[in-house]
C-alpha positions as a Markdown table, in Angstrom:
| # | Residue | x | y | z |
|---|---|---|---|---|
| 1 | Unk | 136.8 | 127.3 | 47.0 |
| 2 | Unk | 137.4 | 125.7 | 44.1 |
| 3 | Unk | 134.7 | 122.4 | 44.6 |
| 4 | Unk | 136.6 | 120.6 | 41.8 |
| 5 | Unk | 139.8 | 120.4 | 43.4 |
| 6 | Unk | 141.0 | 118.7 | 46.7 |
| 7 | Unk | 140.0 | 121.3 | 49.8 |
| 8 | Unk | 142.9 | 121.7 | 52.0 |
| 9 | Unk | 142.0 | 123.5 | 55.3 |
| 10 | Unk | 144.8 | 124.6 | 57.6 |
| 11 | Unk | 144.2 | 125.9 | 61.3 |
| 12 | Unk | 147.3 | 128.2 | 62.6 |
| 13 | Unk | 149.1 | 130.8 | 60.8 |
| 14 | Unk | 152.5 | 129.4 | 62.7 |
| 15 | Unk | 155.5 | 127.5 | 61.3 |
| 16 | Unk | 153.8 | 124.4 | 61.1 |
| 17 | Unk | 150.7 | 126.1 | 58.7 |
| 18 | Unk | 152.9 | 128.2 | 57.0 |
| 19 | Unk | 155.0 | 125.5 | 56.0 |
| 20 | Unk | 152.6 | 123.0 | 55.0 |
| 21 | Unk | 150.5 | 125.9 | 52.5 |
| 22 | Unk | 154.3 | 126.5 | 51.3 |
| 23 | Unk | 154.8 | 122.9 | 50.5 |
| 24 | Unk | 152.1 | 122.4 | 48.5 |
| 25 | Unk | 151.7 | 125.9 | 46.4 |
| 26 | Unk | 152.0 | 124.1 | 43.4 |
| 27 | Unk | 149.4 | 120.9 | 44.0 |
| 28 | Unk | 146.3 | 120.6 | 42.6 |
| 29 | Unk | 144.6 | 121.4 | 45.6 |
| 30 | Unk | 142.6 | 124.5 | 47.2 |
| 31 | Unk | 143.8 | 125.8 | 50.4 |
| 32 | Unk | 141.7 | 127.5 | 53.2 |
| 33 | Unk | 144.5 | 129.1 | 55.8 |
| 34 | Unk | 142.4 | 130.4 | 59.0 |
| 35 | Unk | 143.9 | 131.8 | 61.6 |
| 36 | Unk | 142.4 | 134.5 | 64.4 |
| 37 | Unk | 145.4 | 136.8 | 64.0 |
| 38 | Unk | 146.5 | 138.1 | 60.4 |
| 39 | Unk | 149.8 | 137.7 | 61.2 |
| 40 | Unk | 152.4 | 134.9 | 61.8 |
| 41 | Unk | 154.4 | 135.2 | 65.0 |
| 42 | Unk | 158.1 | 134.5 | 65.5 |
| 43 | Unk | 158.0 | 133.4 | 68.6 |
| 44 | Unk | 161.8 | 132.7 | 69.8 |
| 45 | Unk | 162.8 | 136.2 | 69.3 |
| 46 | Unk | 159.2 | 137.4 | 72.4 |
| 47 | Unk | 161.7 | 137.7 | 75.1 |
| 48 | Unk | 162.9 | 140.6 | 73.1 |
| 49 | Unk | 160.2 | 142.7 | 72.7 |
| 50 | Unk | 159.3 | 141.9 | 76.4 |
| 51 | Unk | 162.6 | 143.6 | 77.4 |
| 52 | Unk | 162.6 | 146.1 | 74.7 |
| 53 | Unk | 165.0 | 145.1 | 72.0 |
| 54 | Unk | 162.9 | 144.5 | 69.4 |
| 55 | Unk | 159.4 | 146.3 | 68.4 |
| 56 | Unk | 156.6 | 143.4 | 67.4 |
| 57 | Unk | 156.7 | 144.3 | 63.8 |
| 58 | Unk | 160.6 | 143.0 | 64.0 |
| 59 | Unk | 159.1 | 139.8 | 64.6 |
| 60 | Unk | 155.6 | 139.7 | 62.8 |
| 61 | Unk | 154.9 | 139.1 | 59.4 |
| 62 | Unk | 151.3 | 139.2 | 57.2 |
| 63 | Unk | 150.0 | 135.6 | 56.9 |
| 64 | Unk | 149.0 | 136.8 | 53.3 |
| 65 | Unk | 152.8 | 138.0 | 52.7 |
| 66 | Unk | 154.3 | 134.8 | 53.9 |
| 67 | Unk | 152.4 | 132.9 | 51.3 |
| 68 | Unk | 152.0 | 135.4 | 48.7 |
| 69 | Unk | 153.4 | 133.3 | 45.8 |
| 70 | Unk | 150.1 | 130.5 | 47.0 |
| 71 | Unk | 148.0 | 130.9 | 43.8 |
| 72 | Unk | 146.1 | 128.2 | 45.1 |
| 73 | Unk | 145.4 | 130.0 | 48.7 |
| 74 | Unk | 142.6 | 131.6 | 50.8 |
| 75 | Unk | 143.7 | 133.5 | 54.5 |
| 76 | Unk | 141.0 | 134.0 | 56.3 |
| 77 | Unk | 140.5 | 136.3 | 59.8 |
| 78 | Unk | 138.6 | 134.0 | 62.0 |
| 79 | Unk | 138.5 | 131.6 | 64.7 |
| 80 | Unk | 137.7 | 127.7 | 64.9 |
| 81 | Unk | 135.5 | 126.9 | 67.2 |
| 82 | Unk | 135.2 | 122.7 | 66.5 |
| 83 | Unk | 134.8 | 120.7 | 63.9 |
| 84 | Unk | 132.7 | 117.9 | 62.8 |
| 85 | Unk | 134.8 | 115.1 | 61.6 |
| 86 | Unk | 131.8 | 113.2 | 60.2 |
| 87 | Unk | 130.7 | 115.5 | 57.9 |
| 88 | Unk | 134.3 | 116.9 | 57.2 |
| 89 | Unk | 133.4 | 120.6 | 58.8 |
| 90 | Unk | 135.3 | 122.9 | 60.7 |
| 91 | Unk | 133.1 | 125.0 | 62.5 |
| 92 | Unk | 133.6 | 128.8 | 62.6 |
| 93 | Unk | 131.7 | 131.4 | 65.1 |
| 94 | Unk | 129.2 | 131.6 | 62.3 |
| 95 | Unk | 129.6 | 129.0 | 59.7 |
| 96 | Unk | 131.6 | 126.1 | 58.1 |
| 97 | Unk | 134.4 | 125.3 | 55.9 |
| 98 | Unk | 134.3 | 121.8 | 54.1 |
| 99 | Unk | 137.2 | 120.2 | 54.1 |
| 100 | Unk | 138.7 | 117.0 | 52.3 |
| 101 | Unk | 142.2 | 117.0 | 54.3 |
| 102 | Unk | 142.4 | 119.3 | 57.5 |
| 103 | Unk | 145.8 | 120.3 | 59.2 |
| 104 | Unk | 145.3 | 121.5 | 62.7 |
| 105 | Unk | 148.5 | 123.7 | 63.6 |
| 106 | Unk | 147.4 | 125.3 | 66.7 |
| 107 | Unk | 149.6 | 126.8 | 69.6 |
| 108 | Unk | 150.2 | 126.1 | 72.6 |
| 109 | Unk | 149.4 | 128.3 | 76.2 |
| 110 | Unk | 150.7 | 128.7 | 79.1 |
| 111 | Unk | 150.1 | 125.9 | 81.6 |
| 112 | Unk | 149.9 | 127.1 | 86.1 |
| 113 | Unk | 149.6 | 123.5 | 87.5 |
| 114 | Unk | 145.8 | 123.8 | 88.1 |
| 115 | Unk | 147.1 | 127.5 | 90.2 |
| 116 | Unk | 145.4 | 130.8 | 89.2 |
| 117 | Unk | 148.1 | 132.9 | 88.9 |
| 118 | Unk | 148.6 | 134.2 | 85.4 |
| 119 | Unk | 147.0 | 137.4 | 86.2 |
| 120 | Unk | 150.6 | 138.0 | 88.5 |
| 121 | Unk | 152.8 | 135.9 | 86.1 |
| 122 | Unk | 151.9 | 136.6 | 82.7 |
| 123 | Unk | 153.5 | 133.5 | 80.0 |
| 124 | Unk | 155.4 | 134.6 | 77.0 |
| 125 | Unk | 153.2 | 133.3 | 74.0 |
| 126 | Unk | 151.7 | 136.4 | 72.0 |
| 127 | Unk | 152.4 | 139.8 | 71.1 |
| 128 | Unk | 150.5 | 141.0 | 73.8 |
| 129 | Unk | 152.2 | 139.5 | 76.5 |
| 130 | Unk | 155.1 | 140.7 | 75.1 |
| 131 | Unk | 154.2 | 143.8 | 75.5 |
| 132 | Unk | 152.5 | 143.5 | 78.6 |
| 133 | Unk | 155.8 | 142.3 | 80.6 |
| 134 | Unk | 157.4 | 145.2 | 78.9 |
| 135 | Unk | 155.6 | 147.3 | 80.1 |
| 136 | Unk | 155.5 | 145.7 | 83.5 |
| 137 | Unk | 159.4 | 145.5 | 83.6 |
| 138 | Unk | 159.4 | 149.3 | 82.7 |
| 139 | Unk | 157.1 | 150.4 | 84.6 |
| 140 | Unk | 159.0 | 148.3 | 87.5 |
| 141 | Unk | 162.0 | 150.6 | 87.1 |
| 142 | Unk | 159.8 | 153.9 | 87.2 |
| 143 | Unk | 157.7 | 153.1 | 90.6 |
| 144 | Unk | 161.0 | 152.6 | 92.1 |
| 145 | Unk | 162.3 | 155.8 | 91.0 |
| 146 | Unk | 159.1 | 157.6 | 92.8 |
| 147 | Unk | 159.5 | 155.1 | 96.1 |
| 148 | Unk | 160.2 | 157.3 | 98.9 |
| 149 | Unk | 160.6 | 153.9 | 101.5 |
| 150 | Unk | 163.6 | 152.2 | 100.9 |
| 151 | Unk | 162.2 | 148.1 | 101.3 |
| 152 | Unk | 159.1 | 149.3 | 98.3 |
| 153 | Unk | 161.8 | 150.3 | 96.3 |
| 154 | Unk | 163.8 | 147.0 | 96.9 |
| 155 | Unk | 160.5 | 145.1 | 95.8 |
| 156 | Unk | 159.9 | 147.0 | 92.5 |
| 157 | Unk | 163.5 | 146.6 | 91.5 |
| 158 | Unk | 162.7 | 142.4 | 92.1 |
| 159 | Unk | 162.3 | 140.5 | 88.9 |
| 160 | Unk | 161.0 | 136.8 | 89.1 |
| 161 | Unk | 161.3 | 134.4 | 86.3 |
| 162 | Unk | 160.0 | 131.2 | 87.1 |
| 163 | Unk | 161.2 | 128.4 | 84.7 |
| 164 | Unk | 164.6 | 127.9 | 83.6 |
| 165 | Unk | 164.5 | 126.6 | 79.7 |
| 166 | Unk | 165.3 | 128.2 | 76.8 |
| 167 | Unk | 162.5 | 131.1 | 77.4 |
| 168 | Unk | 163.1 | 131.5 | 81.2 |
| 169 | Unk | 166.7 | 131.7 | 80.6 |
| 170 | Unk | 166.9 | 134.2 | 77.5 |
| 171 | Unk | 164.7 | 136.3 | 79.2 |
| 172 | Unk | 166.7 | 136.5 | 82.8 |
| 173 | Unk | 169.4 | 137.0 | 80.7 |
| 174 | Unk | 167.7 | 140.1 | 78.5 |
| 175 | Unk | 166.8 | 141.5 | 82.1 |
| 176 | Unk | 170.3 | 141.3 | 83.1 |
| 177 | Unk | 171.6 | 143.4 | 80.4 |
| 178 | Unk | 168.8 | 145.7 | 80.4 |
| 179 | Unk | 169.6 | 146.7 | 84.2 |
| 180 | Unk | 173.2 | 146.7 | 83.9 |
| 181 | Unk | 173.2 | 148.2 | 80.7 |
| 182 | Unk | 170.7 | 149.9 | 78.6 |
| 183 | Unk | 168.9 | 151.7 | 81.9 |
| 184 | Unk | 172.3 | 152.3 | 84.2 |
| 185 | Unk | 172.3 | 156.1 | 83.3 |
| 186 | Unk | 168.6 | 156.9 | 83.2 |
| 187 | Unk | 167.3 | 157.2 | 86.5 |
| 188 | Unk | 168.5 | 159.9 | 89.5 |
| 189 | Unk | 167.1 | 158.1 | 92.8 |
| 190 | Unk | 168.1 | 154.9 | 92.1 |
| 191 | Unk | 170.6 | 152.8 | 90.3 |
| 192 | Unk | 169.0 | 150.1 | 87.8 |
| 193 | Unk | 172.2 | 147.8 | 88.7 |
| 194 | Unk | 170.5 | 147.2 | 92.4 |
| 195 | Unk | 167.6 | 145.2 | 90.4 |
| 196 | Unk | 167.9 | 141.6 | 91.7 |
| 197 | Unk | 166.9 | 139.2 | 89.2 |
| 198 | Unk | 165.8 | 135.8 | 89.9 |
| 199 | Unk | 165.7 | 132.7 | 88.0 |
| 200 | Unk | 163.6 | 129.6 | 89.9 |
| 201 | Unk | 164.0 | 126.3 | 88.6 |
| 202 | Unk | 162.5 | 122.9 | 89.7 |
| 203 | Unk | 165.1 | 120.8 | 88.8 |
| 204 | Unk | 168.7 | 120.4 | 89.1 |
| 205 | Unk | 170.3 | 122.4 | 86.3 |
| 206 | Unk | 169.5 | 125.3 | 84.2 |
| 207 | Unk | 168.3 | 124.3 | 80.8 |
| 208 | Unk | 167.1 | 121.0 | 81.8 |
| 209 | Unk | 166.8 | 119.7 | 78.5 |
| 210 | Unk | 170.8 | 120.2 | 77.1 |
| 211 | Unk | 173.7 | 118.1 | 78.6 |
| 212 | Unk | 175.3 | 119.1 | 81.9 |
| 213 | Unk | 178.4 | 121.2 | 80.9 |
| 214 | Unk | 175.9 | 123.8 | 79.0 |
| 215 | Unk | 174.0 | 123.9 | 81.7 |
| 216 | Unk | 176.8 | 124.9 | 83.8 |
| 217 | Unk | 178.1 | 127.2 | 81.2 |
| 218 | Unk | 174.6 | 128.9 | 80.7 |
| 219 | Unk | 174.1 | 129.6 | 84.2 |
| 220 | Unk | 177.8 | 131.4 | 84.9 |
| 221 | Unk | 176.9 | 133.3 | 82.3 |
| 222 | Unk | 173.4 | 134.5 | 84.0 |
| 223 | Unk | 175.5 | 135.0 | 87.7 |
| 224 | Unk | 178.0 | 137.4 | 85.5 |
| 225 | Unk | 174.8 | 139.2 | 84.3 |
| 226 | Unk | 173.8 | 139.2 | 87.8 |
| 227 | Unk | 171.5 | 136.7 | 87.8 |
| 228 | Unk | 170.5 | 134.4 | 91.1 |
| 229 | Unk | 169.8 | 131.2 | 90.3 |
| 230 | Unk | 167.4 | 128.7 | 92.5 |
| 231 | Unk | 167.9 | 125.4 | 91.7 |
| 232 | Unk | 166.0 | 122.3 | 92.9 |
| 233 | Unk | 163.4 | 124.8 | 94.2 |
| 234 | Unk | 159.3 | 125.4 | 93.9 |
| 235 | Unk | 156.5 | 127.8 | 93.8 |
| 236 | Unk | 154.0 | 127.4 | 96.1 |
| 237 | Unk | 152.2 | 130.6 | 95.9 |
| 238 | Unk | 152.2 | 133.7 | 93.7 |
| 239 | Unk | 149.9 | 137.1 | 94.4 |
| 240 | Unk | 150.2 | 140.9 | 93.3 |
| 241 | Unk | 153.2 | 141.9 | 95.2 |
| 242 | Unk | 154.9 | 138.6 | 96.3 |
| 243 | Unk | 156.0 | 134.9 | 95.1 |
| 244 | Unk | 156.6 | 131.9 | 97.9 |
| 245 | Unk | 159.4 | 130.0 | 97.0 |
| 246 | Unk | 160.7 | 125.9 | 98.7 |
| 247 | Unk | 164.2 | 126.4 | 98.4 |
| 248 | Unk | 165.8 | 122.9 | 98.0 |
| 249 | Unk | 166.7 | 122.7 | 101.7 |
| 250 | Unk | 162.6 | 122.3 | 102.3 |
| 251 | Unk | 162.6 | 126.1 | 103.9 |
| 252 | Unk | 160.3 | 128.6 | 102.4 |
| 253 | Unk | 160.7 | 131.4 | 101.3 |
| 254 | Unk | 159.0 | 134.5 | 100.5 |
| 255 | Unk | 160.1 | 137.4 | 97.7 |
| 256 | Unk | 158.4 | 140.7 | 97.3 |
| 257 | Unk | 158.5 | 141.5 | 93.8 |
| 258 | Unk | 155.9 | 143.1 | 91.0 |
| 259 | Unk | 156.9 | 141.3 | 88.3 |
| 260 | Unk | 156.5 | 138.1 | 87.8 |
| 261 | Unk | 157.6 | 135.8 | 84.5 |
| 262 | Unk | 156.3 | 132.1 | 83.8 |
| 263 | Unk | 158.0 | 130.5 | 81.6 |
| 264 | Unk | 157.9 | 126.8 | 83.8 |
| 265 | Unk | 154.8 | 125.3 | 81.9 |
| 266 | Unk | 152.8 | 124.7 | 78.6 |
| 267 | Unk | 150.2 | 123.2 | 77.6 |
| 268 | Unk | 148.3 | 122.5 | 74.6 |
| 269 | Unk | 145.1 | 125.2 | 72.9 |
| 270 | Unk | 141.6 | 124.5 | 74.1 |
| 271 | Unk | 141.1 | 123.4 | 70.6 |
| 272 | Unk | 142.6 | 120.5 | 70.8 |
| 273 | Unk | 140.4 | 119.3 | 73.4 |
| 274 | Unk | 138.1 | 120.3 | 70.9 |
| 275 | Unk | 139.2 | 118.1 | 68.4 |
| 276 | Unk | 140.0 | 114.9 | 70.9 |
| 277 | Unk | 136.2 | 115.6 | 72.2 |
| 278 | Unk | 134.6 | 115.1 | 68.6 |
| 279 | Unk | 137.1 | 112.5 | 67.3 |
| 280 | Unk | 137.8 | 110.4 | 70.6 |
| 281 | Unk | 141.4 | 110.8 | 70.0 |
| 282 | Unk | 143.9 | 109.9 | 73.3 |
| 283 | Unk | 145.7 | 113.3 | 74.7 |
| 284 | Unk | 148.5 | 113.2 | 76.8 |
| 285 | Unk | 148.9 | 115.6 | 80.3 |
| 286 | Unk | 149.8 | 118.6 | 78.6 |
| 287 | Unk | 146.6 | 118.3 | 76.3 |
| 288 | Unk | 148.7 | 117.9 | 72.6 |
| 289 | Unk | 146.8 | 114.9 | 70.7 |
| 290 | Unk | 148.2 | 111.8 | 70.1 |
| 291 | Unk | 149.0 | 111.0 | 66.5 |
| 292 | Unk | 150.3 | 108.1 | 64.3 |
| 293 | Unk | 153.4 | 107.9 | 62.8 |
| 294 | Unk | 152.2 | 109.8 | 59.7 |
| 295 | Unk | 150.7 | 112.5 | 61.8 |
| 296 | Unk | 147.2 | 111.6 | 61.5 |
| 297 | Unk | 144.2 | 111.1 | 64.1 |
| 298 | Unk | 143.6 | 107.4 | 64.9 |
| 299 | Unk | 140.7 | 106.7 | 62.7 |
| 300 | Unk | 140.7 | 110.2 | 60.8 |
| 301 | Unk | 143.5 | 109.6 | 58.1 |
| 302 | Unk | 142.2 | 113.3 | 56.7 |
| 303 | Unk | 143.0 | 115.0 | 59.9 |
| 304 | Unk | 146.7 | 115.6 | 59.9 |
| 305 | Unk | 147.7 | 117.3 | 63.5 |
| 306 | Unk | 151.0 | 119.3 | 63.4 |
| 307 | Unk | 153.7 | 121.2 | 66.0 |
| 308 | Unk | 152.8 | 122.2 | 69.3 |
| 309 | Unk | 149.8 | 120.2 | 69.5 |
| 310 | Unk | 150.7 | 117.2 | 68.7 |
| 311 | Unk | 152.4 | 114.7 | 70.4 |
| 312 | Unk | 154.8 | 112.4 | 68.2 |
| 313 | Unk | 156.1 | 109.3 | 69.8 |
| 314 | Unk | 157.0 | 107.3 | 67.6 |
| 315 | Unk | 160.8 | 107.9 | 67.8 |
| 316 | Unk | 163.6 | 107.4 | 70.6 |
| 317 | Unk | 163.9 | 110.2 | 72.9 |
| 318 | Unk | 160.1 | 110.6 | 73.8 |
| 319 | Unk | 157.4 | 113.0 | 72.4 |
| 320 | Unk | 158.9 | 116.3 | 70.1 |
| 321 | Unk | 159.5 | 119.4 | 72.0 |
| 322 | Unk | 157.1 | 122.4 | 70.9 |
| 323 | Unk | 159.8 | 124.0 | 68.5 |
| 324 | Unk | 160.2 | 125.8 | 65.4 |
| 325 | Unk | 162.5 | 123.3 | 64.0 |
| 326 | Unk | 159.9 | 120.6 | 64.4 |
| 327 | Unk | 156.7 | 122.3 | 63.0 |
| 328 | Unk | 158.6 | 123.6 | 59.8 |
| 329 | Unk | 159.4 | 119.7 | 59.3 |
| 330 | Unk | 156.3 | 118.5 | 60.1 |
| 331 | Unk | 154.4 | 121.1 | 58.2 |
| 332 | Unk | 156.4 | 120.1 | 55.0 |
| 333 | Unk | 155.7 | 116.3 | 55.5 |
| 334 | Unk | 152.3 | 117.4 | 55.7 |
| 335 | Unk | 152.3 | 118.8 | 52.1 |
| 336 | Unk | 154.3 | 115.6 | 51.2 |
| 337 | Unk | 151.7 | 113.5 | 52.5 |
| 338 | Unk | 149.4 | 115.1 | 50.6 |
| 339 | Unk | 150.9 | 115.5 | 47.4 |
| 340 | Unk | 151.7 | 111.5 | 47.8 |
| 341 | Unk | 147.7 | 111.0 | 47.9 |
| 342 | Unk | 146.9 | 113.0 | 45.5 |
| 343 | Unk | 149.4 | 110.8 | 43.3 |
| 344 | Unk | 147.9 | 107.7 | 44.3 |
| 345 | Unk | 150.9 | 106.7 | 46.3 |
| 346 | Unk | 151.7 | 106.3 | 50.2 |
| 347 | Unk | 154.2 | 108.1 | 51.8 |
| 348 | Unk | 156.9 | 107.5 | 54.6 |
| 349 | Unk | 156.0 | 107.8 | 58.4 |
| 350 | Unk | 157.6 | 111.5 | 59.5 |
| 351 | Unk | 161.2 | 111.9 | 61.0 |
| 352 | Unk | 162.2 | 114.4 | 62.9 |
| 353 | Unk | 165.7 | 115.1 | 61.8 |
| 354 | Unk | 167.5 | 116.6 | 65.2 |
| 355 | Unk | 169.7 | 119.8 | 63.9 |
| 356 | Unk | 170.8 | 120.9 | 68.0 |
| 357 | Unk | 169.5 | 122.8 | 70.1 |
| 358 | Unk | 170.5 | 126.4 | 71.3 |
| 359 | Unk | 169.9 | 129.2 | 73.7 |
| 360 | Unk | 171.5 | 132.8 | 74.6 |
| 361 | Unk | 171.7 | 134.3 | 77.5 |
| 362 | Unk | 173.4 | 138.4 | 76.5 |
| 363 | Unk | 176.2 | 139.5 | 74.4 |
| 364 | Unk | 178.6 | 137.0 | 72.8 |
| 365 | Unk | 177.2 | 134.3 | 75.1 |
| 366 | Unk | 175.3 | 131.3 | 73.9 |
| 367 | Unk | 175.3 | 127.2 | 74.1 |
| 368 | Unk | 174.8 | 125.0 | 71.2 |
| 369 | Unk | 173.8 | 121.7 | 71.5 |
| 370 | Unk | 174.4 | 119.4 | 68.2 |
| 371 | Unk | 174.7 | 116.3 | 69.8 |
| 372 | Unk | 178.4 | 115.6 | 70.3 |
| 373 | Unk | 179.4 | 119.2 | 68.8 |
| 374 | Unk | 178.5 | 120.7 | 72.4 |
| 375 | Unk | 179.8 | 124.4 | 72.9 |
| 376 | Unk | 179.3 | 127.7 | 74.6 |
| 377 | Unk | 180.4 | 131.3 | 74.8 |
| 378 | Unk | 180.9 | 133.8 | 71.4 |
| 379 | Unk | 180.7 | 131.2 | 68.6 |
| 380 | Unk | 177.2 | 129.9 | 70.0 |
| 381 | Unk | 176.2 | 133.4 | 70.6 |
| 382 | Unk | 177.3 | 134.0 | 66.6 |
| 383 | Unk | 176.0 | 131.0 | 65.4 |
| 384 | Unk | 172.9 | 132.0 | 67.4 |
| 385 | Unk | 172.3 | 135.2 | 65.4 |
| 386 | Unk | 172.8 | 133.6 | 61.9 |
| 387 | Unk | 170.2 | 131.0 | 62.4 |
| 388 | Unk | 167.2 | 133.5 | 63.8 |
| 389 | Unk | 168.2 | 135.6 | 61.3 |
| 390 | Unk | 167.6 | 132.7 | 58.8 |
| 391 | Unk | 164.8 | 131.7 | 60.1 |
| 392 | Unk | 162.4 | 134.7 | 59.6 |
| 393 | Unk | 160.0 | 134.9 | 57.3 |
| 394 | Unk | 160.4 | 137.7 | 55.2 |
| 395 | Unk | 163.9 | 139.3 | 54.0 |
| 396 | Unk | 163.0 | 142.7 | 55.0 |
| 397 | Unk | 163.2 | 141.3 | 58.2 |
| 398 | Unk | 166.5 | 139.8 | 58.3 |
| 399 | Unk | 167.8 | 143.8 | 57.3 |
| 400 | Unk | 165.8 | 145.3 | 60.0 |
| 401 | Unk | 166.2 | 142.9 | 62.9 |
| 402 | Unk | 170.2 | 142.4 | 61.9 |
| 403 | Unk | 170.7 | 146.4 | 61.5 |
| 404 | Unk | 168.7 | 146.8 | 65.2 |
| 405 | Unk | 170.7 | 143.8 | 66.3 |
| 406 | Unk | 174.3 | 145.6 | 65.6 |
| 407 | Unk | 172.7 | 149.0 | 67.2 |
| 408 | Unk | 171.9 | 147.7 | 71.0 |
| 409 | Unk | 175.1 | 145.8 | 70.6 |
| 410 | Unk | 177.3 | 148.9 | 69.8 |
| 411 | Unk | 174.7 | 151.0 | 72.1 |
| 412 | Unk | 173.9 | 148.5 | 74.6 |
| 413 | Unk | 170.6 | 150.9 | 74.0 |
| 414 | Unk | 167.3 | 149.4 | 73.4 |
| 415 | Unk | 165.0 | 151.4 | 71.6 |
| 416 | Unk | 161.6 | 149.9 | 72.1 |
| 417 | Unk | 161.1 | 150.9 | 75.7 |
| 418 | Unk | 157.8 | 152.0 | 75.6 |
| 419 | Unk | 155.6 | 151.3 | 78.7 |
| 420 | Unk | 151.7 | 151.1 | 76.1 |
| 421 | Unk | 149.2 | 151.0 | 77.2 |
| 422 | Unk | 150.0 | 152.6 | 80.8 |
| 423 | Unk | 149.8 | 150.0 | 83.5 |
| 424 | Unk | 149.7 | 149.5 | 88.0 |
| 425 | Unk | 148.1 | 152.9 | 88.1 |
| 426 | Unk | 150.5 | 154.7 | 85.5 |
| 427 | Unk | 148.9 | 157.8 | 84.5 |
| 428 | Unk | 148.6 | 159.4 | 80.6 |
C-alpha cells in the first residue's frame, strides 16, 4: 500500500465493490479489495446452477480478473472480522489494514424468521448453496427410482419452494422444466413428470413486488409447467422429511418431502451488525445499516455503505431492494463521491434510477415491469436473456452462457446435472 496516496479499502467483491473499484481506476488513490472468496458471483443466475442449466464457472469470475485494468488496486483473500472506526482500521483475523475511506459492500444471508430451518431448507445465496441444492434435487429423483413403496416415492418426487419472489419463481419454473423436459426419458421405474412442485407464498400474489397483472401472468406460466402455487399461506414447521403449511383458509397441511428450498427471507451479513456496534449506527429489522443520502454512516463520513447491507430510504418507495442494479449504481456513486472529495468538491446525494424489474419463469415465459411499460411472454423473455448476458462481468462468460442457453433451448438438456459431493447417504 502506498502511504502517500489516499487509502481506499473495499470490503466485498460483489457488484457494489467491483463497480466502486472500477470507478476509481484512474483516481490518485491506493485501493485494497478484501473478500473471503477469490471470485465475483453473478447471483441472478444462481438458480440455473441449482437446476443444472449452468456450471458454477459460467457465473463466477476471479476478482483479480474483473479489475485487472486497475493498476492502483490490490486484491487480498481474507475475512474481515471487524473495524476500528476511531483509528481507521479494518480488522482481519491476524492483522489490521488502515484506510482513509472505507467502502462496505458485503452481501446478504438467508433469514428464517427466528426458526432453525436452514439444515432442512437451504437458501440460494452462494455457489455452495447452488451445488448443494442441485445435489438434493437430483438425488431426490435417484432415490425415487430405487424406492419400492409408492407413498415414499411420492415424497421423494415432491419439491417445495418457499417464497414467490423473483428467486422462488425462477427456481420453481426451472424445476418444472427439469422434471417435464430434461429428465423425462432418463428413468425406468418413475416418470419425472409426476413430480409435484409446490410454491408457497405468504402474500396474495406471485411476485408481490410486481403489478398485479404481471403476478397473474407469472402464476399462469408456472401452472403450465406443473407448479402448484399456494398463496396467502405460511410455513409453520420444517423438518427432515416434511413441511407444515397454514393455508389461506386457516387449515394446516403437512407435506411429505425431502427437498425444500428457502427463498422467503434475507438479512444483512454479520459484518453489518459488527459495524453497527462499532459505530453506533442504526440498523433496520434485516440488519441493514441506515445510511445518509451520500451512503455514509452518520458521524463517519469516511465509511460508505453499498448494496445489500445498506438501508437507503431517501427517495420514494421505501428502502431500495437488494438487487444488482442498486449495488452497481451505488458503487459508481461511491467512486464519484471519493473523486469529488479529493478535488475539494462536494457530490450530489445518491439517486437510484430504477430501470425496471424482470423475472423469467421458463422457456419463452417472463415478466417485465418498466413502470408504465409492463409486458410478459416471449418479448419479456428475450429481453431478460439480453439484459442478463450484458450484466455478466466478462465477455468470455457472455459467449459461453449464450452458447449453453442456445444448446439447452434446442435440446432441452441441462448438462451440469452432477451430484457432487454425494449426499443423503449416496455411496461413491
